[in-house]
C-alpha positions in Angstrom: 0.3 3.0 -26.5 2.7 3.8 -23.6 2.1 1.8 -20.4 1.1 4.2 -17.7 2.7 3.0 -14.5 1.5 3.9 -11.0 3.4 2.8 -7.9 0.9 1.7 -5.2 3.1 2.7 -2.3 6.0 5.1 -1.8 7.0 7.0 1.4 8.3 10.6 1.4 9.0 12.5 4.6 10.8 15.4 6.3 13.6 15.3 8.8 12.8 15.4 12.5 13.3 18.9 13.9 12.5 20.7 17.1 9.7 22.5 15.2 8.4 19.3 13.7 9.6 16.4 15.9 8.9 12.7 15.3 7.4 10.5 18.0 9.6 8.0 19.7 8.9 5.0 17.4 11.5 3.5 15.0 14.1 4.5 12.5 13.3 5.6 9.0 14.0 3.3 6.0 16.7 5.7 4.8 18.8 8.2 6.8 18.2 11.0 4.3 14.5 11.8 3.7 13.0 11.3 0.2 11.5 14.5 -1.0 8.8 15.0 -3.6 11.3 16.3 -6.1 13.8 13.5 -5.3 11.0 11.0 -5.8 10.1 12.5 -9.2 13.7 12.2 -10.3 13.8 8.5 -9.3 10.4 7.9 -11.0 11.7 9.4 -14.2 14.7 7.2 -14.2 12.6 4.1 -13.6 9.7 5.0 -16.0 7.1 5.4 -13.3 4.4 8.0 -14.1 2.4 8.3 -10.8 2.7 7.2 -7.2 0.5 6.8 -4.2 2.2 8.6 -1.3 1.9 6.9 2.1 3.0 8.9 5.1 5.5 6.8 7.0 4.7 5.6 10.6 8.0 7.0 12.0 6.6 10.6 11.4 3.5 9.9 13.4 -0.1 10.4 12.4 0.5 13.3 10.1 -0.1 13.9 6.4 1.3 17.3 5.8 4.4 16.4 3.7 2.6 14.0 1.4 -0.5 16.3 1.0 1.8 19.2 0.1 3.4 17.1 -2.6 0.1 15.9 -4.0 -1.3 19.4 -4.1 1.9 20.7 -5.9 2.0 17.8 -8.3 -1.6 16.6 -8.6 -1.1 14.7 -11.8 1.8 12.7 -10.3 0.9 12.1 -6.6 -2.1 11.2 -4.4 -2.2 10.2 -0.8 -3.5 7.4 1.4 -3.3 9.2 4.7 -3.0 8.4 8.3 -5.0 9.1 11.4 -5.1 7.7 15.0 -7.9 5.2 15.2 -7.8 5.4 19.0 -8.4 9.2 19.1 -12.1 10.2 19.5 -11.4 13.2 17.3 -10.7 10.9 14.3 -14.3 9.8 14.1 -15.3 13.3 13.0 -12.7 13.3 10.2 -13.9 10.4 8.0 -17.0 12.0 6.4 -14.9 14.8 4.8 -11.6 12.9 4.4 -11.6 12.8 0.6 -12.5 16.5 0.3 -8.9 17.4 1.1 -7.2 17.9 -2.3 -4.9 14.9 -3.0 -6.4 12.7 -0.3 -7.9 9.5 -1.6 -8.2 7.2 1.4 -6.6 5.8 4.6 -3.7 3.5 5.3 -3.1 1.5 8.6 -0.4 -0.8 9.7 -1.7 -3.7 11.8 1.4 -6.0 11.5 3.1 -4.8 14.7 2.0 -6.6 17.9 1.3 -3.4 19.6 -1.2 -2.4 16.9 -2.9 -5.7 16.4 -5.4 -5.1 19.2 -7.0 -2.5 17.0 -8.3 -5.5 15.0 -8.3 -8.4 17.5 -10.0 -6.4 20.2 -12.3 -4.5 17.9 -10.8 -1.1 18.9 -11.1 0.1 15.2 -14.6 -1.3 14.7 -16.0 2.2 14.6 -14.0 3.0 11.5 -15.4 0.5 9.0 -19.0 1.6 8.7 -18.0 5.3 8.6 -15.4 4.7 5.9 -17.9 2.6 4.0 -20.6 5.3 4.2 -18.1 8.0 3.1 -16.6 6.0 0.3 -13.1 6.1 1.8 -11.0 3.2 0.7 -8.5 1.7 3.1 -5.1 0.1 2.7 -3.8 -2.0 5.5 -1.0 -4.4 6.5 -2.6 -7.5 8.0 -0.7 -10.6 9.1 -1.9 -14.0 7.9 -2.7 -15.1 11.4 -5.4 -12.4 11.8 -6.4 -12.3 8.1 -9.8 -13.8 9.1 -10.6 -10.4 10.7 -10.1 -8.6 7.4 -12.4 -11.2 5.9 -15.1 -10.5 8.5 -14.8 -6.7 7.9 -15.1 -7.1 4.2 -18.2 -9.4 4.6 -19.9 -7.0 7.0 -19.1 -3.9 4.9 -19.4 -4.9 1.2 -19.3 -1.2 0.2 -15.9 -0.7 1.9 -12.9 -1.1 -0.4 -10.0 -2.8 1.3 -6.5 -3.3 0.0 -4.1 -5.8 1.8 -0.6 -4.5 1.6 2.5 -6.5 0.4 0.4 -9.6 -0.3 0.1 -10.0 3.5 3.8 -10.6 4.0 5.5 -9.6 7.2 8.8 -7.7 7.6 11.7 -9.8 8.5 10.3 -13.0 6.8 11.8 -14.5 3.6 10.8 -17.0 1.0 9.2 -20.2 2.3 8.7 -18.7 5.8 7.2 -15.5 4.4 4.6 -17.4 2.3 3.8 -20.2 4.9 0.2 -19.2 5.3 -0.3 -17.6 1.9 -3.6 -19.5 1.3 -5.2 -17.2 3.9 -4.6 -14.2 1.7 -5.8 -16.1 -1.4 -9.1 -16.9 0.4 -9.9 -13.2 0.6 -10.3 -13.1 -3.2 -13.9 -14.3 -2.7 -14.7 -10.8 -1.4 -15.2 -8.5 -4.4 -14.4 -5.5 -2.2 -10.9 -6.8 -1.3 -7.8 -6.1 -3.5 -4.1 -6.7 -2.9 -0.9 -4.7 -3.3 1.9 -6.8 -4.9 4.3 -4.3 -3.3 7.7 -4.5 -1.7 8.0 -8.1 -2.8 11.8 -8.1 -3.3 12.1 -7.4 0.5 10.7 -10.8 1.2 13.2 -13.1 -0.5 16.9 -13.9 -0.3 17.1 -14.9 -3.9 18.8 -12.4 -6.3 17.3 -10.5 -9.1 14.9 -11.4 -10.8 13.6 -13.0 -7.6 12.4 -16.1 -9.3 11.7 -17.8 -6.0 8.4 -15.8 -5.6 7.2 -15.8 -9.2 4.8 -18.6 -8.6 3.2 -16.8 -5.6 2.7 -13.7 -7.7 0.9 -15.9 -10.3 -1.2 -17.4 -7.5 -2.3 -13.9 -6.3 -3.0 -12.9 -9.9 -5.1 -16.0 -10.6 -7.1 -15.5 -7.4 -7.7 -11.7 -7.5 -7.4 -11.0 -11.2 -5.7 -8.1 -13.0 -8.1 -5.5 -11.7 -7.6 -6.3 -8.0 -3.8 -6.8 -7.9 -1.8 -3.6 -7.7 1.9 -3.4 -8.4 4.1 -1.2 -6.0 7.5 -1.0 -4.6 7.7 0.7 -1.1 10.8 2.3 -2.7 12.6 3.5 0.5 13.3 -0.1 1.6 13.6 -1.8 -1.8 16.8 -4.0 -1.9 17.1 -3.5 -5.7 16.9 -0.5 -8.1 13.6 1.2 -8.7 13.9 0.1 -12.4 14.4 -3.5 -11.4 11.3 -3.2 -9.2 9.4 -2.2 -12.3 10.9 -4.8 -14.6 10.1 -7.6 -12.2 6.6 -7.2 -13.5 7.0 -5.7 -16.9 9.7 -8.0 -18.2 10.3 -11.0 -16.0 6.7 -12.4 -15.7 6.3 -13.7 -19.2 2.6 -14.5 -18.6 1.7 -10.9 -17.6 1.1 -9.0 -20.8 -1.2 -6.6 -22.7 -4.3 -5.4 -20.9 -3.6 -7.5 -17.9 -0.2 -5.8 -17.5 -1.8 -2.4 -17.8 -4.4 -3.2 -15.1 -1.7 -4.5 -12.7 0.8 -1.7 -13.3 -1.6 1.1 -12.4 -5.0 1.2 -14.2 -6.6 -1.1 -11.6 -5.3 0.9 -8.7 -6.3 4.3 -10.1 -9.8 2.9 -10.8 -10.1 1.3 -7.3 -9.1 4.6 -5.6 -11.0 6.9 -7.9 -7.9 8.7 -9.0 -8.8 10.0 -12.5 
């Protein structure tokens, strides 16, 4: 049986124009936008069947490009969308969030210092009970130093499905420095409503393909969370290797990851967690 592969995180976007301007934030991962059709071509070459589309932060809190792609190619794409947690209007959007075709959940980035007060000062506390009640899963970046807050959220809201992005690793860190407090992520495995994305991992090492310096940490995450709560992904637009190599890191280079365990990690677990049938 063919291994059905689902990428847990890919960005697509449109260019900034006067009609659709970007906010003044930061530069995109690539100078030329990745379109839905361009992504499908890259997926075909790499052997990837489906992808979760995550609207990139440089476009602002908008989901239009990703939702249009998911609605045009519903068997290939689904969306973990964005909203502004500090906008009062956002509170009225949660109950019906998953009713939008292609929309499976929410994704937040809490790794930037300017955004961490959403967690550390409780500014996003309104979100967790509403998402739990509405069955809206949440993906989020969360630095190790404030991982205890994610643990508290998971404990207080056992019906809320949380996914920690990129194994908790921070942009700009590599190898030993990147994994310095990895035990704080592994401790979250005790919460059955927490999963992890083993995504963008080649971005966090200076070692060449096949990135052997981080194989042991991948195994630690797998042993802690199990095959049904560790989801493979690439964050393709900033990947320092080919898409195919991003796939083969898991499908060929980890000799302990095989059979049903491989099928769960490479997409089955993600699709089940998010309810993407």
